[in-house]
Each structure stands twice: as structure tokens, then as C-alpha cells.
C-alpha positions in Angstrom: 0.0 0.0 0.0 1.3 3.5 -0.9 1.7 5.7 2.1 3.1 8.7 3.8 6.6 8.1 5.0 7.3 11.4 6.7 6.9 15.1 6.6 8.8 16.5 3.7 8.1 20.2 4.4 6.3 22.8 6.4 5.4 25.9 4.5 3.5 29.0 5.8 2.6 32.5 4.7 3.7 35.8 6.1 3.0 39.4 5.3 6.8 40.0 5.7 8.8 36.8 5.0 12.2 38.5 5.3 11.4 40.0 8.7 10.0 36.6 9.9 13.0 34.7 8.6 15.2 37.1 10.7 13.0 36.5 13.8 13.3 32.7 13.5 17.0 33.0 13.0 17.5 35.3 15.9 15.3 33.6 18.4 15.3 29.9 17.3 18.5 29.6 15.3 16.7 28.5 12.1 19.0 29.6 9.3 18.1 29.8 5.6 20.2 27.9 3.2 22.4 29.8 0.8 19.7 29.9 -1.9 17.4 31.7 0.6 14.4 29.4 0.2 14.1 28.2 3.7 15.9 25.7 6.0 16.4 22.0 5.8 16.4 19.6 8.7 18.4 16.4 8.0 17.3 13.1 9.4 17.3 9.3 8.7 14.3 7.0 8.3 14.4 4.2 10.8 13.8 1.6 8.1 14.0 1.4 4.4 11.0 0.4 2.2 12.3 -3.2 2.2 12.5 -3.3 6.0 16.3 -3.0 6.3 17.8 -0.7 9.0 18.8 2.0 9.0 16.6 3.6 6.4 17.7 6.3 3.8 18.8 9.8 4.7 16.0 12.3 4.4 15.2 16.0 5.0 12.3 18.2 6.0 12.1 21.6 4.4 10.8 24.6 6.4 9.9 27.7 4.3 8.1 31.0 4.6 6.1 32.2 1.5 4.7 35.7 0.8 1.1 36.1 1.9 0.0 36.5 -1.7 1.6 33.3 -3.0 -0.3 31.2 -5.5 1.6 28.1 -4.5 -1.0 27.2 -1.8 -3.7 27.1 -4.6 -7.2 28.1 -3.5 -6.6 27.1 0.1 -7.5 29.8 2.6 -5.0 28.3 5.1 -1.8 30.1 6.0 0.1 26.8 5.9 0.7 23.8 3.8 2.3 20.5 4.8 4.4 18.5 2.3 4.2 14.8 2.9 6.9 12.3 1.7 5.2 9.4 0.0 6.1 6.1 -1.7 4.3 5.2 -4.9 2.9 8.7 -5.8 1.0 7.6 -9.0 -0.7 4.7 -7.3 -1.6 6.8 -4.3 -3.1 9.5 -6.5 -5.2 6.9 -8.4 -6.5 5.5 -5.1 -7.4 9.0 -3.9 -9.2 9.8 -7.1 -11.2 6.6 -6.8 -12.1 7.5 -3.3 -13.4 10.9 -4.4 -10.5 13.0 -3.0 -9.9 16.3 -4.9 -6.6 15.8 -6.8 -5.0 18.7 -8.6 -4.1 17.5 -12.2 -0.9 19.6 -12.1 2.4 17.6 -11.6 6.0 18.7 -11.2 9.2 16.8 -11.6 12.6 17.8 -10.5 16.0 16.2 -9.8 14.9 16.1 -6.1 11.6 14.3 -6.8 8.1 14.3 -8.1 5.2 16.5 -6.7 1.4 16.5 -6.7 -1.3 18.2 -4.7 -4.6 17.2 -3.1 -7.1 19.0 -1.0 -8.5 17.7 2.3 -12.2 18.0 3.3 -11.5 21.3 5.1 -10.1 22.9 1.9 -6.4 22.7 2.9 -4.0 22.1 0.1 -1.6 19.3 0.7 1.6 18.7 -1.2 2.8 15.1 -1.9 6.4 14.5 -2.7 8.0 11.3 -3.9 11.7 11.7 -3.4 14.0 10.1 -6.1 14.9 6.5 -5.4 18.2 6.3 -3.6 20.9 4.2 -5.2 
């Protein structure tokens, strides 16, 4: 069964992202990476998909978006969670069959594949399938 394997990112909106980034750095020590698009927290999954231990290295991204961003779609929420998943295509097909609102837009990058769904409260959710580790 396809499933969520962890939280890939936490994104939220701000009227003043630069000022808020500075606040988080000053008070909590969260520093943006050199490209300025948020921070990454490195960790390791306890088990790999085949059950071997330890699992692959992973990361969770933390990022602040401008309040007017279109990245959150029609969601009225000021946040969006990115979930790491295995088997993105099969998961999306199962969700469609269950009547879940699935955005037809997809993105692919060197760092994985992305899709979006909407929960019953209207919150946009990002699903990320990282590339298979070699």
C-alpha cells in the first residue's frame, strides 16, 4: 500500500517573509540555506521500504512564503504540509477513486516528483515522492 513516509516540508505564509525569517534565525537559530528558500532539517528514516535498517537519509524543508503566494492554490489556510510518499502515482489513483480532490498539475525535478490534493476542510496538501536512492 502506498503511504506517507514522513513530513517533507512545512510551509507557511507571512506578510513580511524577510522579517519573519530574521526573527526565526535570531530567536530559534533556524537559518536559511544559501539559496534563501528556507531551511532543511536532515534526518534518517528508521527503516528502508524493504525493512532493512537504518533507512535512507532524508530531510524536511521549512519555508516562509509571501502572503499572496499562488503556491497554496485556492486554500485559505496560511500553511501547507508536504508529505513524503512512496508510490505517488498509485496513491493519487487510489485517492481519485475515493473521491479526493486531486490537482491535475504535476511537477518533476531532480529532487523528486510533486502532486497536490485538497483535504475535506479545503487545505492544500503537497505530496512529494523523493527520487529513489541508489
